[in-house]
N, C-alpha and C positions, 0 to 999 in steps of 0.2 A: 394650960398653955395648947390655945389653938391652933391643932395641924393644919397647913395650909395644904390643901389639891390642887393640881394645875389640873383644870379641866377641857379637854380636847375643842380645836377650833372648829364649830361646825358651819358654815360649810368649809374643808381643808383648802387652807393660803394659796392657791394658786397664782404666778412659781410661788414656791417657797424660795430662804434667801438661795440654799446653796444650788438649788434647780437654777434661779436664775443666773447667779455667778456663771454654773456649768452652760449655761445658754449663750452667756455674753460670748465666755470664750469659744466657744465654738462658733457663733456668728464675727467673731471679727480673727480670725485665722482663714474666713474664707476670701481668695486669691481676687476675689471684687475688689475689696477693702485697699488693697493695693493698684488699683487702677483708676482710671477718671473717676471724678461725680463721688468721691468719696463722703462729700458732705451729704450729697441728694440721698446715696444706698444709705445711711447711719440714721435718718431720720427718718425715710420709710418705716426702715427696724423698730425707732424707738416711736412712732405715730404706732404699729400693729403692737406692742408692746404696752402701751399706756393704753390703747382702747380695751385689753384684753383687763390690763389692772382694775381700771373702771367699772367696767361691765363685773369683773370680779367681787370689786367693793359692793356694788349698788344689792346683790344678792348676799351680803353674808353681816357675818354681826361686826358691831361698832370696832370693836378690836380688831378682828378680822383685817377691815377693812383699812383699819388705821395703818396695819403692819405691813401692807398690799403696797400700800400710800407711801411706806417708808422704800420698802425693795426697789420700788421703781427711780425714787426720789437718788438712792445709794448708784443704782447703776446708769442715771442721766450721769451723774457727776461725776462715774467713773469713765464712761464714754466721753464728755468733753476735756479728761483727763487724758485720755488716749489720742483722740485728733488732735490736741494741740502739741505732745511729743509728735507726733506722725508730722505733720505740719514742720515744726523744728528739724526731726531729722531730713525730710527732704529738703529742706531750706541749706542744709548743711553740705547736703549732697551736691545739690546745685552750683553751692559755694566751691567745690573743691574739684567738681567731674570738666573733665576736658568737651569745648563745646565744638570741637571739630574730631571728627572720626579718625582714622587710619583708613576710608576710602582715598583713594584717589581717583578725585574727580574735579573738575573745571568751574569754576565763576558761573561762567555759561551752561553748563548741564547741570549745577544746582538750580539757577537759575531758572531752567528749561522746567525742571522736575516741580520745582515748585506752585507753575504758573501752570499746570498740568494736573497736580493735588488737591488747588484749589478751583479750578475747573470741574473738577468729579466730584467738588463737595467735603472734600480732607482739608480745613481748615489750618489741621493743627501739624498737618505736616506741611503742609505750605510756608506753614511760619516759621518754621523751623527749619528748610531747606532758603525760604527767603533771608533768616539772619546769617546763615553762614554761606548764600552767596553773596551779600554786601561785604562779609569781611576776607572772602577770597580773594577777592578780586581786587582788594587793594593789595593783600600778599603779594599778588600776581602783577601787581601795577610797580608794587616797589615799595610801597607807600608805609605799610607794613609790616613786623617782621614778623617772619614764619618759626609761631612758637606750636610744636602739636601737643601740648600737654596745656596752653590757654583754655582758662575757662571764656563763657562768653563776658564777663564784667570785664577782664583782663582786655580780651580784644577788644571791645568799647573802650577801656580805656586808651588802648593803644589808636582808634580810630579819631577820639574826641581831641587828643592830641594833634594831628595832621588835622581835623576839621572842627575845631571849636566852636565853631557859629551854631554846627549842627548839635551839639550836648544833650541839649532834650531828647531830641528823634533817637538820637545812638541811642543811650542810658534805659532810655521806654521800652527801646527792643531786644535789650539783656534781659532786662525785668519780665518781658513776654514769651521769649525765650527761654526763660529758665520755668518761667512759670508752668508754661505747656507743658515742656519737654517731662518735668517731673511731676505733673499730674496734679498738680496743684488745681492748675486753671484750664478748665474749654477755650479753646480759641473760636473767635469770630472771623469771618469773612476781610470783614472789616480791616482788622487786626494784622492778617497777613496781607492784607493790598496796601499797609502800613509800612511794614517792613519793603516789600515789594519797591514802594516808592522812595522807601530810602534806601534801597540800592541803587535806583534811578540818580538818585540825588548825588550822594558820593562820587557814583562813578561821573556825573557831570553832565548827565544827558538828559532831555524831556522826559518827564514818568509816561511809561506805557499805559498807566492805568488812568 
């Protein structure tokens, strides 16, 4: 019987499987991944990782190069799984989280705050306050019930019952609110403007914007 010997790989695989997993865990616990632009951050990190693996593979033997590629593919699959799970978790939070805070504030104050945020270039804050202004205004007018724990889509359902002709705009507003507030998507000035216009429409006045 011929005894098989394991020969060391030269140059050493960089990263090794264990090192790659440790690096993945260190990277994914960073707080930035729970803020905006999670996909962009992961994409940049993976680009750096893949570039390093490609450089290593180019300088390694055939077996070492293949091992490096396998490690990168496994890490990529793990990251895609974690991103998918994070999105499902955020969607679940959005589905159950109250849209209105415990803050005592009027619709006009929310509207003023939204317009100020938009002027200052903070489209996300403007969009969130604009949706809240539209809902609170209808609560103030007695058209929908004041339910402190209502989610964005529960508020949207109440608004649609009163304003069925604006169903599409109201539901889109709730989708934008949840997406922006829970960090899945960045807001644009145009989207914030849509929700300011929605407030105007439901209030029965000519849009200011």
